N, C-alpha and C positions, 0 to 999 in steps of 0.2 A: 096354769102358769108355765111359761116357756122354760125349757131346760137346755143348757149348753152342753156339748160333749165334754167329758172330763178332760181330754187332752187340750181342748180350746180354753177351758177354764184355767188350767195350769199355766198355759202360755200367756194368757192375759194377766194373770197374777204376777208371773215373773217379769213380764214386759212392764207392767205398772211399777213394780218395785225397782227395777233397773232404771227406768226413766226418772223416778223420783230421786234415786240415790246418786246417779251419775250424770244426768243431763237436765239442763234447764230448757223448757220449751222455747223454741225459736219463733218469734213473731214474724209476720210478713215484712214489716218495716226493718227489723233487724237483719233479715235475710237479704233484703235489698242493699242495706248499708254495708254488709259484709262483702257482698259481691263487688260493689262500686269501689270499695277500699283497695282491693288488691287483685281483681280478676285480670288475667293477662291482656285482654283486649283494651281495657281502660288504661292499663299501664303503658301499652304501646302508644295510645293517643297522647298520654302525658309526655312520653318521650319525644313524640313528634312536635308537640308544643314547645318543649325545651330546646329542640333543634332550631325552631323558628326564632326563638328569643336569642339563642347564641348566634344565629345568623346576623342579627342586628348589630351585635358587637363586632363581628367579622367585617361587616360593611363599613363601620366607622373606622376600624383599624386600617382598612385598605385606602382610606383617604388621607392618612398621615403622609408627610413629605418623605420622599425617597432621599436618603443620605448615604452616600457611598464613599468609602475610603479605599485607596489603592496605593501600593508601593511595590516597585520591582527594581532589582539590580541585574544588569545584563552584561554579558560578554559575547561579542560576535564580530562579524565583518560589517563594513559600512560602505557598500558600493551602491551609489545612487544612479538612477537613469530616468530621463524625462518620459512622460507618458501617463495616460489616465486608464483606470481600470476599476471594476467592482471587486471589492475584496472578498465578498461572499463569506466572511468570517473564517476563511482558510488561509489567506495570504498574509504572511508576517510582514508588517510595514518596516521599511528601512529608511533611516534619515542619514544621509551622508553626501559628500561632494561628488560631483561627476568627474570621472577621470578617464583618460584614454584607455587605460588597461584595467583589468579586473585583478584586484589585490586581495590576498588572503590574510593580511595583517589584522591583528585583533584590536578592538577598541572596547573600552568599558563605558558604562552609562548607568545613571540612576534617575528614576523619575517617580515622583509622588503626586497623587491626584486626589482631590476631594470634590465631589459634585453633590448638588441637591436640586431636586425639581419638585414642584408642588402645584397641583392643579387647583388654582384659587377661584376660578369662576367658570361656570359652564351653562349659564342661562337657565338655571333651575333644575338641572338633572339630578343633583344631589337630593333636593327636596322631593322630587318625584320618586326617587329610589327609597327614600325614608318612608314615604306614604305607602309604597308597595310592601315594604317590610312590615309596617303596621297592619296592613291588610292580611298579610300571611299569618301574623300572630293572631289576628282575630279569627282566621280560619282554624288555627290550631285550638284556640279556646272553644270555639263553637263545635269543633270535632270532639273534644273531650265531653262537652255537655251532651252532644248527640249520642255518643257511645254510651254514656251513663244512662240516658233516656232509654235507648234500645235494650241495654242490659237490664234495666228495671223491668221492662216488659217481659224479658225472658225469665227473670227470677219470679215475678208475680205469676206468670203462666205456669211455671213448673211447680210453684208452691200450691197453686190452686189445683193442679193435677194431682198432687199428693193428697190434698184435702178431699177432693171428690172421690178419688179411688179409695181413700180410707173410709168414706161414708158408704160407698158401694160394698166394700169388704164387710163392713158392719151389717149391712142388709143381708149379704150372702151368709154371714155367720148366723143371723137369726133364721134365715131360710134353712140352713143346715140343721139348726137346732129343732126347727119344726119338723123337718123331714125325719130326723132321728127319733123324735117323740112319736110321730105317726107310725114309723116303722116298728117301734117297740110295741105300740098298741096293737097294730095289725098282726104282728108275729104272735102275740099273746092270744089274740082272738082265733088265729088260724090253728095254733097248737091246741086250743080247747075245742076245735071243731065248729066254732061259731061262724067263721068266714072261710071261703074257699082258698086253696093254696095259691091261686092266681093273684089274689090281693097281696100276698107276701112278696111275690116276684115283682109286681108293679111297684110296691113300696121300696124294695131294694134298688130298683132302677132309679126311682126318684131320689133316693138317698145318694146313690153314686153320682147322679147328675149334679146334685147340689154340691157335693164335694169337688167335682171337677170345676164347676163355676167358681167355687171359692179359691181353688188353687190358681186358676187363671187370673183372677183379680189380684190375688196376693203377689203373683209374679210381676204384674204391671206396677203394683204399688212399690215393690222393691226397686224396680228400674227407675221409677220416678224419684224415689228417695236418693238413689245414686246420682241422678242428674242434679238434684238440688244440692247434694253434698259437694259436687264438683263446682257448682256455681258459687257456693258460699265458702269454699275452702275448709270444710269441716269433715271429720270422719263420719262415715255413714253409720257406723255402729253407735255413735253418740248423738245422732241427729234426731231430735223430737220436735215436731212443729206444734205451734199453739193452734188448737182447733176452735178457738172462739169465733163465732159467726152469728151476727145479729140478723136473723132471717127477716124479722118483721120490718127492719129498716128499709128493705127493698120495696115495700109497699108505699113508701113515702116518695113524692115527686122529687126529682133531682134539682139541684141548684141551677139557677140561670147562668150558664157558662158560655163563653164565646171563644173562638179561635183567636189567640193573640199573636202579635208579631214577634213576641219574645219566645214563642214555642221553639224548643231545641231544633226540631227538624227544619222549621222555617228560618231560624237564625243561621243555621249552617248554610242553607241555600242562599240566603241573603248575603252572607259574608263571601261566598263564592262569586256572586254577582258583583259585589263591591270590589273584590280583588281584580276581576276582569276589567271593570271600568277604570280602576286606578292604573292598571298597566298601560292604558291608552296614553296617559301623561308621560310615562317613562319612554314609550316608543317615540313620541313626538320630540322629546328632549335629546334622544340619542344622536340626532343629526345636527344639533346645534354646535357652534364652535366651542373649543376648549381653550381657555387662557391659562397658561402655566408660568410660574415664576421659576427661573433657573439661575443657579449660581455655580461657579467652579473656581478652583484655585489649584495651581500646580507648581511644582519646583522640579528643576532638571539639572543634571550634571553630565559631562561627557569627557573623554580623554582626548578628543580631537580639539585642536586649537582653532583660532578664528579663521585661519587659512586652510582648514580641513587637513592639517598635517597630523600624522599619528604621533601621539605622545605616550608617556608612561601610563599604565593602566590605573594606578592608584588614585590620581586626582579625579578620575571619572566616577568614583563612588560617592563623591560629595555632591552638593548642590551649588550651581553657579548662576542659575537664572530662576526667577519666580514670576508668576503671572496670576491674574484673577480676571473673572468675567461675570457680569450680572446682566440679565436680560429678561424680557417678557416674550412669550411665544404664543401665538394663536394658531390653532390647527382646526381645519374643517375639511371633511371629505364630501365633495359636492354630489357624489353618486349616492350618498346616504339618504338624500332627500327623495330620490327615486325609490330606494329600498323601503323607506317607512310607509310609502303609499300602499305597497303590497302587504306589509305587516299590519297596517291599520285595517285593511279589508278582512284579513284573517281574524283580527281581534274583535271586530264588530260582530262577526258570526259567533264567536265565543261568548260575547255579551248576550246576544240573542238566545243562545242555548241556555245560559245560566238563568236568564229572565223567564224563559218558558218553564224550566224545571221548578223555579220558585212558585210560579203561578199554579203549576200542576200539583205541587205538594200542598199548597193552600187549599185547592179545590178538593183534594182527597180528604183532608182533615175536616173541612166543612161538611162534606157529604157523609163522612163517618159520624159526625156529631148529629146531623139531621136524621140519619138512619137510626141511630141509637134512640133518640128521643121519640121517633115515630113508632118503633117496635115495642118500646118499654111500656107504653100504655096498654097494649094487648097482653104483655107478659105479666103485668100486675093483676089482671083479671085471672090469669091462670094460677098465679100464686095464691089468690084468695080461695080458689077452688080446691087447693091441695088438701087442707084438713078434712073436708067432707069426703073426698075420694079415698083417703087413707082410712078414715073411720069406717066407711062403707065396706071397703075391702077386708078390713080386720073383722068386722062383724060377720061378713059372709063366710069367712074362713072358720070362725068359731061356731057358727050355726051348722056349717057342713060337717065339721068335726063332731059336733054333738049328735047330728042326725046319723052319722056313720056309726057312732058308738051305740046308738039305739037300733041299728039294723035297718034304718030307713034309707040312707044314702049309700051309693056304691063308691068304690075306690076311685073311679074316674072323676066323679064330681068333687071328691075331696081334694085330689091332686090339682084339679082345675082351679079350685078356690085358693089353694096354697100358691100356685103359680101366679094367679091373678094378684094376690097380695104382694108378692115379691115384685111383680111387674109395676104395680102402682107405686110402690116404695122407690123403685129405681127411677120411675118417671118423675117423681117428686124431686129427686136429686138432680135429674137432668134439667128440669125447669128452673130450679134454683141456680144451676150452673149457667144456663143461658142468660138468666137475668143478671147474674154477676158479670158475665162477659159483656153484656150491654153497658153496664156501669163502667166496666174497664175500658170500653171503647170511648165513652165520654171522657174519662181521665186521659186516655191516649190522645184524643183530638184536642183537648184543651191544656194538656200538661199540668192539670190540677188534680193531684192524687189524694188530697187530704180527705175529701168526702169518701172516696173509695176505701182508703185505709180504715176509716171509722167503722166500716162494717165488720172489721176483724180485730178491733182493739178491745182489750179487756176494760170493763167499767172502772 
């Protein structure tokens, strides 16, 4: 019967008690859901989606009519002169009579203005812009799904890393127990003069090597636990995974699955392609005329009389004349028709780029699925062979140990048998790991994880 080192037994007891008292085992699906709920990358994608949705409201607000109110009271000179000029926004306009001399007498004035303009028709540009916003929102939604899909892969991969390293650590602990047992037997035989001192030295080397292997795997396991804790947002000291694993289910053929158009990776690329195609309509509409409805009303007062004579300043602060104006304006820039030809050429290349990426992504997924199905048939044969290999290696070790105790076998044969047993046990875990990776590839290629998660669900 195998005996564990006392320190390891105490550690396992404390760990089991702590786990039962303070932590509930975290299943693979729970780990995935915890990461998707609040991991920073998924939160960033959700924020990007919210910005697209807010952009739709901004676009609608920008189409509201412009309504401006203005009122000003002025005091200054009023010397007019004939001639044309560009104001450039810097020359202050002056309205007054033309006189032979320049006078510095002051005049007062008051002017109030209300204007409104509204772009009421533009040959479908608004509709094209709305469709582009819808395409952007679709990209945001697909981006969230894509990030969740990739995050699921990362969590599952890390979870499996913890699971496999835990199994390897268990194997190393068994190997350490066997090495400790053999070392004690040999030391007893050597102390009684039955075996040479060399056997004791070799047994000590094997025991130290088993300890080093155990420490190395334990370090990797702790790192994997830390990574899983970061992904799931939990304290590593309270993280315990559910080690349920239905190994026999791997021997069953997988479900008939296909790469669907709704796959998150394909949907994201398809939304990018749709967005580029939608932008073609916006580019075409930008050169079309714009029809605007414009209205204006204003009132004005001045201290100048009808003959442009200077009067008291007070009457100029009121209103003496009112006017209004209503009209339709159509604006078109003929050069824009030339510009959109160049923009259309650029956009066509963007559409081709997005289409190629979509096709390449689909091809990768289909090849991943085909490769998984092809290799899995061979992997099932290896899985069926594992029980025989482990039983044979265990039997060989027990026989070598018995022969050594009876003085028939030497220490080298015994250590070889012990190493062979550990190697076969590790190989069994490695084969199971590769088989699970193939099933994970099927889930990745088809975005159907229900069958894969069933391997790790409790009955």
